[in-house]
C-alpha positions, 0 to 999 in steps of 0.5 A: 692773451686771455683777458680777466673777463675771459678768464672769469668766464671759463673753467679749465679742467685738465685740458678742457675749457668749459665756457659758461653758457649764454643761452640755456634751454630746458626741455621736458615735461611738467616737472621742468615747467614748475607745474604746481610749484607755486599755485593751483594747476599752473606752471611756475617757470620761475621755480624750475630746477633748470632755468628758474630765476627764483633765488630760493630754488638755486636752479642751474640758471642761478647757480651759473650766475646767469642773468638772462637767456633762460628758456623753458621749452618744457610742456606739461603732459609732454612725452618722449614723442615731444622731445625732438620738437623741443630740441628743435626749438633749442637749436633755433634759439642757439642754446649752448646749454640744454637740460633734459628731464623726460619720461614721467608721462611715458610711464604715467599713461592711461594704463600699464599696457599703454606705457611707452615701450622701452625701445621706442622711448630709447629711439626717441631720446636718441633722435632728440639728442641727434637733433641737438648734436647736429644743430648745436655741436658745441653745446653742453647737454645734461640729462636727468633721470626720472624720479622713482615713482614708487617712492611717491606711492610709498611716501603718500600711501598712508595719507588719506588726502594723497590717496584721494587726490590720486584716485579722484584725479586719476593721477599716474594710474599705472603706479598710483591706481588702488593706492591703498591696496596691499593685494599681490597683483597691485604690488606686482604692478607697482614693481613692474612700473618701477622697472619701466622707470629703471629701463627708461633711465638706462636708455637715458644714460646710454644715449647720453654716453653715446652722445660724447663728452658734451653730454652729462647725466646725473648717474641716477641721482634724481631716481635715487633721491629719498624724497618725501611728501615735504617735497611734493606739491599739496595741489596734486600730491604728484609734482615737486613743490618749491622744496622738491624743485630745489632738491632736483636742482641740487642733485643734478647740478653736482653731477654736471659740468665744471662750469665757472663761475659757480655760486 
């Protein structure tokens, strides 16, 4: 017999019952850590799109009505090479819902030539998902796509302040070097870097599809979202601010699992 409490904790979609998670773990880089979303060069986990508990962000955590069990293992500067280790932490924590947003730092290497090769990126994602599947076979996993970094350049290229931050801070040089240049070589470089983001996203989607029904991806929603400088932190003109984190939460959650209750 299913009690009213148990009935409130699940959602039946066809023949599949999806329990509301008790422990949620967020994996990724500075985007998921909430870096620069509340202050000068600090992580703001309360404003994370995934597990933040600030009401205005409407993160996955708060939309699920959870009150505890939100673990943020995302690390500023992390690349795909760090994802398997983060997955191991989620396994040790016994997470039953894991979100992943990883890859921006694989693109934003020191130079275009030092970006992570696509096949290496894909293999690392598969290894991390394998770690989760072996250690948490019943857990749900959500994989978000990497934002379109050329859109960031397009949004800020006409802002002298943004160009200054990018240049002085040497931020994401493969995409944002020489931000005011209209030279063909720079336009071609930006196009190539954007293609690398697209290739990474295809690897993320492929790995999630291969994981099985317990993995969902956003279908390119984060990559396609038409964000502007209004969504970007004025501390560095790169990371999402509170509005940007809220947008990522909205774009991803609607492509996720049929949880209940949903607020």
